[in-house]
C-alpha positions in Angstrom: 1.8 25.6 10.1 3.3 24.4 6.9 3.5 20.7 5.9 5.7 19.4 3.1 4.2 16.0 2.0 6.5 13.6 0.0 4.7 11.2 -2.3 6.2 8.9 -4.9 4.0 5.8 -5.4 0.3 5.5 -6.4 -0.7 4.0 -3.0 0.8 7.0 -1.2 -1.4 9.3 -3.3 -4.4 7.3 -2.3 -3.6 7.6 1.4 -2.7 11.3 1.0 -6.1 12.1 -0.6 -8.0 11.6 2.6 -5.4 13.2 4.8 -5.0 16.2 2.5 -8.7 16.8 2.6 -8.6 16.8 6.4 -5.6 19.1 6.5 -7.4 21.7 4.3 -10.3 21.7 6.6 -8.2 23.2 9.4 -7.5 26.9 9.4 -3.8 27.9 9.6 -2.4 24.7 8.0 -0.8 24.8 4.6 0.2 21.6 2.8 2.6 21.5 -0.1 2.7 18.2 -2.0 5.9 17.0 -3.7 5.6 14.2 -6.3 9.0 12.6 -6.6 8.0 10.7 -9.8 9.3 7.4 -8.4 6.4 5.6 -10.0 4.4 6.7 -13.0 1.5 5.0 -14.8 -1.6 6.2 -16.6 -3.5 6.1 -13.3 -1.4 9.0 -12.1 -2.7 11.2 -14.8 -4.9 14.2 -14.4 -8.0 12.0 -14.6 -6.8 10.1 -11.5 -6.3 13.3 -9.5 -9.7 14.6 -10.6 -11.6 11.4 -9.9 -10.2 11.1 -6.4 -10.1 14.9 -5.7 -6.4 14.7 -4.8 -4.7 18.1 -4.7 -2.2 18.4 -7.5 1.4 18.4 -6.5 3.1 21.8 -6.4 6.4 20.1 -7.3 6.9 17.1 -9.6 10.5 16.0 -9.5 10.2 13.4 -12.3 12.9 11.2 -11.0 11.3 8.0 -12.4 12.7 4.4 -12.1 16.4 4.0 -11.5 18.7 1.9 -9.3 18.0 2.4 -5.6 21.0 4.4 -4.7 20.8 6.7 -7.7 17.1 7.2 -7.3 17.3 8.0 -3.6 20.2 10.4 -4.1 18.5 12.3 -6.9 15.3 12.6 -4.8 17.2 13.8 -1.8 18.9 16.5 -3.8 15.6 17.8 -5.3 13.6 17.5 -2.1 16.3 19.4 -0.2 16.0 22.3 -2.7 12.2 22.4 -2.2 12.5 22.2 1.6 15.0 25.1 1.8 12.7 27.2 -0.4 9.5 26.4 1.4 10.9 26.2 4.9 8.1 23.8 6.3 7.4 23.1 9.9 6.9 19.4 9.1 7.9 16.9 6.5 5.3 14.2 6.2 6.2 10.8 4.6 4.1 7.6 4.0 5.0 4.0 4.0 8.3 2.5 2.9 9.3 3.6 -0.6 12.6 5.2 -1.7 10.7 8.5 -1.7 9.8 7.9 1.9 13.5 7.4 2.9 14.6 10.4 0.8 12.2 12.7 2.4 13.0 11.4 5.9 16.8 11.9 5.4 16.3 15.5 4.1 14.1 16.4 7.1 16.8 15.1 9.5 19.7 16.9 7.7 17.8 20.2 7.7 16.4 19.8 11.2 12.8 19.8 10.1 10.3 17.8 12.2 9.5 14.5 10.6 6.2 12.5 10.7 6.0 9.0 9.5 2.5 7.6 8.6 2.4 3.7 8.7 5.3 3.5 11.2 6.3 0.3 13.0 5.5 -2.2 10.2 8.0 -5.1 9.9 8.3 -8.1 7.6 11.6 -9.0 9.2 13.0 -9.7 5.7 16.0 -7.4 5.3 16.3 -8.5 1.6 13.3 -6.3 0.9 14.3 -2.7 0.2 11.0 -1.6 1.8 12.0 -3.1 5.1 15.3 -1.1 5.1 13.4 2.0 4.2 10.8 1.7 6.9 13.3 0.9 9.7 15.5 3.8 8.9 12.6 6.2 8.5 11.1 5.1 11.9 14.5 5.7 13.5 14.8 9.3 12.5 11.1 10.4 12.8 9.8 12.7 15.5 6.2 11.3 15.4 5.5 7.6 14.6 1.9 7.2 13.4 1.2 3.5 13.8 -1.7 1.7 12.1 -2.2 -1.0 14.8 -1.1 -2.2 18.2 1.1 -4.8 16.5 3.1 -2.0 14.9 3.6 -0.4 18.3 4.8 -3.7 19.7 7.4 -3.9 16.9 8.8 -0.5 17.9 8.8 -1.4 21.6 10.8 -4.6 20.9 13.4 -2.4 19.0 13.7 0.0 21.9 11.8 3.0 20.4 10.2 3.6 23.8 13.5 4.9 25.1 14.3 7.2 22.1 12.2 10.2 23.1 9.9 9.8 20.1 6.1 10.3 20.1 4.4 7.0 19.2 0.7 7.0 18.5 -1.8 4.4 17.4 -4.0 6.3 15.0 -5.4 3.5 12.8 -4.8 2.9 9.2 -5.2 5.7 6.7 -6.0 3.2 4.0 -9.2 2.3 6.0 -10.2 6.0 5.8 -9.6 5.9 2.1 -11.5 2.6 1.5 -14.5 3.8 3.5 -14.5 7.2 1.7 -13.9 6.1 -1.9 -16.2 3.0 -1.8 -19.1 5.5 -2.0 -17.8 6.7 -5.4 -19.0 5.2 -8.7 -16.3 3.1 -10.4 -15.9 2.8 -14.2 -15.5 -0.9 -14.7 -15.8 -1.8 -18.4 -17.3 -5.2 -18.0 -20.1 -7.0 -16.0 -18.9 -8.8 -12.9 -19.6 -12.6 -12.6 -21.9 -13.4 -9.8 -19.3 -15.6 -8.0 -15.6 -14.8 -8.4 -12.3 -14.4 -6.6 -10.0 -11.5 -7.2 -6.2 -12.0 -7.7 -3.1 -9.9 -8.3 0.4 -11.2 -8.8 3.3 -8.9 -9.3 6.0 -9.1 -6.7 9.5 -9.6 -8.0 10.2 -12.7 -6.0 7.1 -14.3 -7.6 7.5 -13.2 -11.1 10.0 -15.8 -12.3 8.9 -18.2 -15.1 9.0 -21.2 -12.7 7.0 -19.6 -9.9 4.4 -18.0 -12.3 3.8 -21.5 -13.9 3.0 -22.9 -10.4 0.9 -19.9 -9.3 -1.2 -19.7 -12.5 -1.6 -23.5 -12.7 -3.1 -23.4 -9.2 -5.2 -20.3 -10.0 -6.6 -22.0 -13.1 -7.7 -25.0 -11.0 -9.3 -22.8 -8.4 -11.0 -20.9 -11.2 -12.8 -24.1 -12.2 -14.8 -23.7 -8.9 -14.8 -19.9 -8.7 -13.9 -17.7 -11.7 -10.7 -15.7 -11.1 -10.6 -12.1 -12.1 -6.9 -11.0 -12.4 -5.8 -7.4 -13.4 -2.5 -8.4 -14.9 0.6 -6.4 -14.0 2.9 -5.5 -17.0 5.8 -7.4 -15.5 3.8 -10.5 -14.9 2.3 -10.3 -18.4 5.7 -9.9 -20.1 7.2 -12.9 -18.3 4.2 -15.1 -19.0 4.3 -14.1 -22.7 7.8 -15.8 -23.0 6.3 -19.2 -22.1 2.6 -19.0 -22.9 1.4 -18.1 -26.4 -2.1 -17.2 -25.4 -3.1 -16.5 -21.8 -6.9 -17.1 -22.2 -6.3 -20.4 -24.0 -3.7 -21.6 -21.4 -5.7 -20.5 -18.4 -9.4 -20.5 -19.4 -10.7 -20.2 -15.9 -8.9 -16.8 -15.3 -10.4 -13.6 -16.7 -7.4 -11.4 -17.4 -8.1 -7.7 -17.4 -5.9 -4.6 -17.7 -4.7 -2.9 -14.5 -7.5 -1.0 -12.8 -7.8 2.4 -11.1 -8.3 2.6 -7.3 -12.1 3.1 -7.5 -12.4 0.0 -9.8 -10.2 -2.1 -7.5 -12.4 -1.2 -4.5 -15.4 -2.4 -6.5 -13.7 -5.6 -7.5 -12.7 -6.4 -3.9 -16.1 -5.4 -2.4 -18.0 -7.8 -4.8 -15.5 -10.7 -4.7 -15.8 -13.8 -2.6 -12.1 -13.9 -1.6 -8.8 -12.4 -2.6 -5.6 -14.2 -3.7 -2.6 -11.8 -3.9 1.1 -11.1 -3.2 0.4 -7.4 -2.7 0.8 -5.7 0.7 -2.0 -3.1 0.4 -4.6 -5.6 -1.1 -4.3 -7.8 2.0 -5.6 -5.0 4.2 -8.2 -3.9 1.7 -9.6 -7.4 1.6 -10.0 -7.2 5.4 -11.6 -3.8 5.2 -14.4 -5.3 3.0 -14.5 -8.5 5.1 -13.0 -10.8 2.5 -10.6 -13.7 3.4 -7.2 -13.3 1.8 -4.7 -15.9 0.6 -1.3 -14.3 0.4 1.3 -15.9 -1.8 4.3 -14.9 0.3 6.4 -16.3 3.2 5.9 -13.2 5.4 3.8 -10.2 5.7 3.9 -6.8 7.4 0.2 -7.3 8.4 0.9 -10.1 10.9 -2.2 -9.2 12.9 -4.4 -10.4 10.0 -2.6 -13.7 10.0 -3.0 -14.1 13.7 -6.7 -13.4 13.5 -7.0 -16.0 10.7 -8.4 -13.6 8.1 -5.1 -13.8 6.1 -3.3 -17.0 5.2 0.3 -17.1 4.0 1.2 -19.8 1.4 4.4 -21.2 0.0 4.6 -21.2 -3.8 3.6 -24.8 -4.5 0.4 -25.9 -6.2 -0.4 -28.3 -3.3 -0.1 -25.6 -0.7 -2.0 -23.0 -2.7 -4.9 -25.3 -3.3 -5.0 -26.5 0.3 -4.9 -23.0 1.7 -7.6 -21.9 -0.7 -9.9 -24.7 0.3 -9.4 -23.8 4.0 -10.2 -20.2 3.6 -13.2 -20.6 1.2 -14.8 -23.1 3.6 -14.4 -20.9 6.7 -17.3 -18.8 8.0 -15.4 -15.7 9.2 -16.6 -13.3 11.9 -14.7 -10.1 11.1 -13.5 -7.7 13.8 -13.9 -4.3 12.1 -11.5 -2.3 14.3 -8.0 -3.8 14.1 -7.0 -0.7 12.1 -9.1 2.0 13.8 -12.6 3.3 13.1 -12.0 5.3 9.9 -10.9 8.6 11.6 -7.1 8.2 11.2 -6.7 11.4 9.2 -8.4 13.5 11.9 -6.2 12.0 14.6 -3.0 12.7 12.6 -3.8 16.3 11.9 -4.8 17.0 15.5 -1.5 15.3 16.7 0.6 17.5 14.4 -1.2 20.6 15.6 -0.7 19.8 19.2 2.9 18.3 19.0 5.4 19.2 21.7 8.8 17.6 21.9 
């Protein structure tokens, strides 16, 4: 059996690392990795692949950042060439990026079986391009690998149970990754404070000058009680630079650091007291390491974490952010470890692909 795996963003490579290792442990399965080049940063360098033992892509399409339509079209054209040449039994896609949708559309056009990892997630915000990508990919997939029961319920509400698709709850592949890579040594370049909160702010809807002023004003006040460590995203840093002459002087209770690699981020989460973020993946990773999470968004794909109380959504107002922080920091949480499976998602996915009958 031959699997063509489509990857385009750093989180997808992290997920693929564990699943690829599981695939190679099975005789008779060959995986070919295609890197679309949708996202590129220094953490996608050879060092990143070596540190995490990620198989190097056989194909790098080097599409890079463009408008959504142009990017998706270019990726489809190049993925189609690869798929025709390699003639895989499966095309495997992760998540909700433009790379995900491009790979899914190629699979459908060429009548190649399609598997979607992280199926069934919904934010119910159609203004998010990720929401459109995940809905369309789910609709044309043969197997929908869901990370949780909540994801299955989303699909059932949309009528997927009547579409002849195979829907499986396999757990979250990111949980596999977090468990596996938390055993590795990180390369943090500074000593961690004994009592700190971890924060990341980067989403487009939050990175306006007005919202950043509110968010960082609130974070600085929180930092007076618990130091904030914040790996600063280039977009966030650039916009703040237009209104703030010196970050450290303006926000003395926030320790600004450069963006970190995956192993370093796991160490930062694991040793923190709490997480404040607008990232999707970090919400789950906070839960994996039993940390409460304050999410500066109006909605989340990980609604089960909100329902269990581990995650709290907050409007972008200083009053709300401070009130929600105080609520979470004062709560003694009893974490249920198994919302997203038991860390054997990769094994379940590979076995399902091997035994698939339609």
